[in-house]
C-alpha positions as MATLAB code, in Angstrom:
seq = 'MQQDKTIGFKILPVMFGFFIMGFVDIIGIAINYVKQDFLFLNDTLANLLAMSCFFWFLVLSIPTGMLMNRIGRKKTVLLSFAMQVIALAIPVVVYDFAWVMVAFAFLGMGNTLLQVALNPLVTDVVSKEKLTGTLTLGQFVKAICSLLGPILTSWATGLIFGWKLIFPIFAATSFIAFIWLWLTPIQEQKKGESVSLQRTLSLFKDNHIVAFFIGILVLVGVDVGINATFPKLLMEKCALPLNEAGLGNSVYFFARTLGALGGGIFLLKYAETKFFRYSVLLALIGLGGMLVTSSLWGILAFVVIFGLGYANLFAIIFSLSLKRMPDRANEVSALLIMGVSGGALLPPLLGVVSDSFGTQTAAMILITLVWLYMVWLIRRVSNKQEKSLTN';
ca = [
     -19.635  -12.636   15.735;
     -18.820  -16.211   16.796;
     -16.612  -16.581   13.708;
     -14.704  -13.399   14.628;
     -14.107  -14.769   18.133;
     -12.840  -18.031   16.658;
     -10.441  -16.182   14.356;
      -9.224  -14.084   17.275;
      -8.638  -17.214   19.351;
      -6.544  -18.769   16.589;
      -4.571  -15.675   15.619;
      -3.248  -14.979   19.135;
      -0.815  -17.933   19.403;
       0.210  -17.343   15.782;
       0.989  -13.697   16.545;
       2.915  -14.805   19.639;
       5.091  -16.714   17.188;
       6.214  -13.351   15.815;
       7.343  -12.480   19.350;
       9.465  -15.633   19.442;
      10.789  -14.702   15.994;
      12.231  -11.555   17.559;
      14.646  -13.581   19.693;
      17.068  -13.676   16.762;
      17.521   -9.897   17.054;
      19.441  -10.395   20.291;
      22.397  -11.269   18.051;
      23.266   -7.579   17.632;
      23.811   -6.774   21.297;
      25.142  -10.285   22.000;
      27.997   -9.704   19.556;
      29.144   -6.745   21.634;
      28.885   -8.560   24.974;
      30.626  -11.681   23.657;
      33.426   -9.511   22.278;
      33.752   -7.947   25.739;
      33.793  -11.363   27.465;
      36.444  -12.885   25.176;
      39.254  -10.389   24.817;
      40.912  -12.134   21.844;
      37.990  -11.132   19.599;
      38.041   -8.184   17.191;
      35.057   -6.908   15.196;
      35.728   -9.315   12.324;
      35.708  -12.424   14.554;
      32.851  -11.273   16.784;
      30.644  -10.556   13.778;
      31.048  -14.190   12.731;
      28.332  -14.888   15.310;
      25.895  -13.312   12.880;
      27.133  -15.619   10.123;
      26.740  -18.698   12.345;
      23.129  -17.675   12.961;
      21.921  -16.381    9.602;
      23.820  -18.790    7.351;
      21.107  -21.382    8.019;
      18.459  -19.267    6.348;
      20.322  -19.863    3.082;
      20.744  -23.603    3.637;
      17.465  -24.617    5.282;
      14.784  -22.353    3.826;
      13.869  -24.508    0.828;
      14.160  -27.812    2.749;
      11.867  -26.237    5.357;
       9.359  -25.446    2.617;
       9.486  -29.108    1.587;
       9.094  -30.208    5.208;
       6.194  -27.805    5.678;
       4.435  -29.264    2.660;
       4.824  -32.741    4.162;
       3.950  -32.206    7.850;
       2.025  -28.917    7.673;
       2.681  -25.315    8.672;
       1.625  -25.633   12.309;
       3.844  -28.642   13.032;
       6.783  -26.885   11.378;
       6.286  -23.868   13.635;
       6.082  -26.161   16.671;
       9.364  -27.806   15.656;
      10.970  -24.364   15.384;
       9.915  -23.502   18.939;
      11.455  -26.742   20.221;
      14.747  -26.050   18.428;
      14.934  -22.567   19.909;
      14.432  -23.934   23.422;
      17.474  -26.168   22.847;
      19.517  -23.329   21.335;
      18.840  -20.921   24.181;
      19.649  -23.555   26.806;
      23.197  -24.138   25.510;
      24.852  -20.958   26.908;
      23.234  -21.697   30.270;
      25.027  -25.064   30.430;
      28.383  -24.090   28.919;
      29.699  -20.645   27.996;
      32.683  -20.263   25.728;
      33.028  -18.789   22.251;
      32.755  -22.099   20.397;
      29.555  -23.117   22.198;
      28.078  -19.650   21.774;
      28.644  -20.112   18.036;
      26.823  -23.455   18.257;
      23.975  -21.901   20.235;
      23.421  -19.163   17.676;
      23.652  -21.718   14.884;
      20.776  -23.664   16.472;
      18.927  -20.400   17.042;
      19.317  -19.637   13.337;
      18.044  -23.098   12.378;
      14.971  -22.769   14.567;
      14.298  -19.236   13.407;
      14.584  -20.357    9.777;
      11.824  -22.914   10.300;
       9.754  -20.307   12.114;
      10.048  -17.587    9.490;
       9.361  -19.939    6.584;
       6.270  -21.478    8.181;
       4.748  -18.684   10.257;
       3.930  -16.229    7.472;
       1.995  -18.822    5.407;
       0.300  -20.000    8.622;
      -1.134  -16.484    8.960;
      -2.955  -17.044    5.650;
      -4.814  -19.934    7.311;
      -6.374  -17.679    9.948;
      -6.985  -14.332    8.179;
      -8.504  -13.267    4.864;
      -6.433  -12.137    1.868;
      -7.667   -8.557    2.330;
      -6.239   -8.442    5.857;
      -2.964  -10.196    5.042;
      -0.639   -7.185    4.630;
      -1.966   -5.469    7.748;
      -1.769   -8.673    9.780;
       1.792   -9.426    8.670;
       2.762   -5.863    9.543;
       1.158   -6.192   12.971;
       3.152   -9.393   13.298;
       6.289   -7.350   12.706;
       5.023   -5.000   15.423;
       4.852   -7.937   17.851;
       8.339   -9.036   16.743;
       9.590   -5.495   17.295;
       8.293   -5.546   20.880;
      10.501   -8.556   21.560;
      13.430   -6.880   19.808;
      12.845   -3.777   21.942;
      12.838   -5.742   25.189;
      16.023   -7.703   24.376;
      18.611   -4.918   24.958;
      16.659   -3.620   27.966;
      16.606   -7.040   29.625;
      20.259   -7.556   28.747;
      21.288   -4.235   30.306;
      19.215   -5.017   33.405;
      20.740   -8.490   33.722;
      24.321   -7.168   33.684;
      23.895   -6.142   37.320;
      22.842   -9.644   38.425;
      24.930  -12.679   39.340;
      24.389  -14.562   36.075;
      25.087  -11.394   34.104;
      23.752  -10.561   30.651;
      23.459  -14.286   29.908;
      20.275  -14.396   32.011;
      18.505  -13.477   28.765;
      18.965  -17.042   27.498;
      16.895  -18.953   30.112;
      14.213  -16.239   29.939;
      13.900  -16.648   26.171;
      14.031  -20.451   26.434;
      11.087  -20.490   28.864;
       9.111  -18.136   26.625;
       9.696  -20.400   23.608;
       8.379  -23.358   25.617;
       5.212  -21.420   26.503;
       4.713  -20.575   22.808;
       5.058  -24.272   21.935;
       2.359  -25.343   24.386;
      -0.037  -22.535   23.393;
       0.111  -23.224   19.653;
       0.013  -27.000   20.190;
      -3.292  -26.649   22.041;
      -4.820  -24.367   19.357;
      -6.716  -26.083   16.504;
      -5.979  -24.562   13.082;
      -7.476  -25.797    9.813;
      -4.756  -25.430    7.189;
      -5.513  -24.759    3.544;
      -5.411  -27.636    1.108;
      -1.876  -28.390   -0.022;
      -0.870  -27.537   -3.573;
       1.825  -29.270   -5.556;
       4.751  -30.655   -3.602;
       7.505  -28.183   -2.835;
      10.850  -29.058   -4.406;
      14.195  -27.358   -4.860;
      13.664  -27.079   -8.609;
      10.133  -25.654   -8.306;
      11.177  -23.173   -5.645;
      14.198  -21.921   -7.559;
      12.021  -21.632  -10.668;
      10.415  -18.632   -8.965;
      13.549  -16.728   -9.951;
      12.154  -16.672  -13.498;
       9.884  -13.896  -12.268;
      11.796  -10.603  -12.248;
       9.664   -9.168   -9.438;
      10.383  -12.154   -7.189;
      14.117  -11.769   -7.887;
      13.956   -8.080   -6.976;
      11.995   -8.800   -3.803;
      14.417  -11.577   -2.817;
      17.385   -9.208   -3.089;
      15.326   -6.675   -1.148;
      15.005   -9.137    1.737;
      18.776   -9.766    1.571;
      19.394   -6.038    1.901;
      16.767   -5.446    4.606;
      18.018   -8.163    6.926;
      21.691   -7.465    6.257;
      21.207   -3.792    7.091;
      19.116   -4.588   10.167;
      21.660   -7.001   11.646;
      24.433   -4.592   10.652;
      22.759   -1.722   12.502;
      22.170   -3.946   15.552;
      25.854   -4.850   15.722;
      27.290   -1.468   14.712;
      25.069    1.063   16.480;
      26.246    0.378   20.075;
      29.858    0.588   18.903;
      29.062    3.824   17.060;
      27.699    5.316   20.305;
      30.761    4.107   22.213;
      33.050    5.664   19.608;
      31.282    8.996   19.074;
      29.782    9.567   22.529;
      32.204    7.663   24.821;
      29.435    5.523   26.356;
      30.085    2.233   28.195;
      28.630   -0.906   26.574;
      25.732   -1.364   29.013;
      24.528    2.163   28.150;
      25.402    2.065   24.442;
      23.516   -1.219   24.122;
      20.328    0.568   25.114;
      20.689    2.499   21.867;
      19.406   -0.625   20.133;
      16.267   -0.363   22.271;
      15.725    3.153   20.920;
      15.983    1.728   17.402;
      13.588   -1.109   18.147;
      11.193    1.248   19.927;
      11.001    3.299   16.738;
      10.384    0.123   14.742;
       7.666   -0.878   17.187;
       5.864    2.436   16.759;
       6.361    2.299   13.006;
       5.012   -1.238   12.744;
       1.976   -0.384   14.864;
       1.163    2.677   12.781;
       1.942    0.850    9.560;
      -0.235   -2.113   10.497;
      -3.211    0.173   11.003;
      -2.470    2.211    7.871;
      -1.965   -0.800    5.605;
      -5.286   -2.356    6.615;
      -6.928    0.480    4.671;
      -4.428    1.777    2.102;
      -2.220    0.390   -0.674;
       1.377   -0.513   -0.016;
       3.071    1.367   -2.869;
       3.271    4.942   -1.592;
       3.896    3.742    1.942;
       6.866    1.719    0.678;
       8.320    4.731   -1.153;
       8.086    7.098    1.797;
       9.433    4.474    4.203;
      12.557    3.790    2.121;
      13.354    7.490    1.746;
      12.723    8.171    5.428;
      15.159    5.396    6.359;
      17.758    6.864    3.989;
      17.495   10.203    5.780;
      18.080    8.411    9.086;
      21.220    6.674    7.817;
      22.609    9.893    6.385;
      21.950   11.721    9.639;
      23.786    9.117   11.708;
      26.817    9.568    9.461;
      27.121   13.327    9.873;
      25.943   13.784   13.481;
      28.217   13.453   16.500;
      25.926   14.421   19.392;
      24.206   11.672   21.385;
      20.704   13.081   20.996;
      21.252   13.744   17.325;
      22.369   10.160   16.656;
      19.436    8.789   18.653;
      17.016   11.040   16.760;
      18.273    9.805   13.408;
      18.178    6.133   14.420;
      14.532    6.732   15.360;
      13.931    8.147   11.869;
      15.631    5.131   10.339;
      13.624    2.718   12.509;
      10.310    4.346   11.565;
      11.186    4.057    7.903;
      12.447    0.485    8.171;
       9.591   -0.894   10.256;
       7.138   -2.056    7.556;
       9.335   -2.834    4.570;
       9.840   -6.549    5.264;
       6.112   -7.153    5.652;
       5.269   -5.174    2.512;
       7.734   -7.107    0.349;
       6.574  -10.414    1.815;
       2.909   -9.581    1.272;
       3.419   -8.397   -2.312;
       5.265  -11.624   -3.103;
       2.561  -13.830   -1.585;
      -0.135  -11.919   -3.445;
       1.745  -12.303   -6.694;
       1.767  -16.104   -6.427;
      -0.820  -17.090   -3.791;
      -1.060  -20.666   -5.074;
       2.661  -21.158   -4.367;
       2.746  -19.536   -0.931;
       4.949  -22.209    0.678;
       7.583  -21.901   -2.047;
       7.479  -18.105   -2.078;
       7.900  -18.042    1.685;
      10.822  -20.492    1.566;
      12.555  -18.506   -1.162;
      12.142  -15.140    0.539;
      13.317  -16.473    3.890;
      16.496  -17.579    2.101;
      16.999  -13.833    1.785;
      17.256  -13.562    5.573;
      20.735  -14.997    5.032;
      21.630  -11.392    4.249;
      22.216  -11.228    8.003;
      25.170  -13.587    7.460;
      26.630  -11.651    4.520;
      26.826   -7.994    5.518;
      27.982   -8.069    9.207;
      31.294   -9.848    8.509;
      32.000   -7.272    5.790;
      31.201   -4.521    8.277;
      33.647   -6.058   10.733;
      36.403   -6.135    8.112;
      35.702   -2.532    7.087;
      35.604   -1.184   10.654;
      38.794   -3.062   11.606;
      40.557   -1.867    8.436;
      39.673    1.809    8.858;
      39.588    1.808   12.653;
      36.183    3.487   12.850;
      32.522    2.502   12.912;
      31.772    5.376   10.531;
      33.249    3.256    7.732;
      30.759    0.498    8.553;
      27.881    3.001    8.523;
      28.971    4.282    5.094;
      28.840    0.715    3.758;
      25.371    0.209    5.245;
      24.164    3.404    3.568;
      25.555    2.355    0.182;
      23.821   -1.023    0.434;
      20.539    0.747    1.306;
      20.553    2.478   -2.087;
      19.226   -0.787   -3.539;
      15.990   -0.173   -1.636;
      15.749    3.230   -3.301;
      16.029    1.496   -6.675;
      13.385   -1.031   -5.614;
      10.781    1.735   -5.217;
      10.181    1.751   -8.967;
       9.855   -2.033   -9.118;
       7.236   -1.976   -6.373;
       5.348    0.796   -8.156;
       5.423   -1.109  -11.450;
       4.126   -4.201   -9.744;
       1.186   -2.340   -8.285;
       0.248   -1.076  -11.723;
       0.269   -4.558  -13.267;
      -1.808   -7.600  -12.445;
      -0.662   -9.527   -9.406;
      -0.726  -12.696  -11.476;
       1.201  -13.275  -14.684;
];
């Protein structure tokens, strides 16, 4: 009983780290508000904010794995919190498009460190049997933050500081997370071999890891794409103003929150394979519905379906990868978090497509086509479950 209390004491600040991780999801609604504030921006230029943020996952993920091996997982997470405090303070001090780009670049750097280090840190406080469920519950906590972001932003638009009030609120929360984790003692597992660029990239020799890496690219690219596109889709199809259309993202994140909560409970008891299959297909139905529906309630219903299907896929892929190579957890984490750079790849393409065709429906079609990779991945996940988790 005492051991369970100790584990609970240690897991709480770690799980709060998933809440801080959710700050990066503000990029979707921020793109729309920044475009509104700076009239010279079109969709292509505004969506470059996503590139400035998510590009760093490609550049810094492996170096973060090397840093984590040197200073430890906890200290790396603490450093990420500090960087996010700095990032979120920048728009409070100076607000123009160039400095907003810088702020989101720093936010991306800090979030890269956080995502690389936090998932392996979970393995230091929970057993292997509880890993998938715990990571999924972590995504539930992250989804709560993502849900609150558009709501707080819409609320802040009526205040003097405007929607930008979200930045000092998030900065203060990051500081609290830093202090809480700093004061929590965590015994990290013994380090394996040193992480290096060559050793990390050698993971690509495993076909399953390659497939899972591309899966992360697709998942994050589609998620950021939906965040940026969905409010504009509501404005286009339903003639809503931005402060109301932005709340559509909260509907999406609410569905993800419910899905992550249910998935976290389900995955503590059942295998991931069937759950993965049904989730991918459910999300595909949601995307297809958003394409063909024009009514407000219909679009919201289908984004809920998509969110429920999407909610647990990241955690499942991450968990399967860690289980496949548990002795190389730091490297696997660094490699997979490189896949978060998918958030830098797809949104600019969506901006080009929507500007070229003059409609957000074109962007949604592209998102749906990209999602077909996840349908293909169902078989790879099933094959992995049938084989041994170690080569």
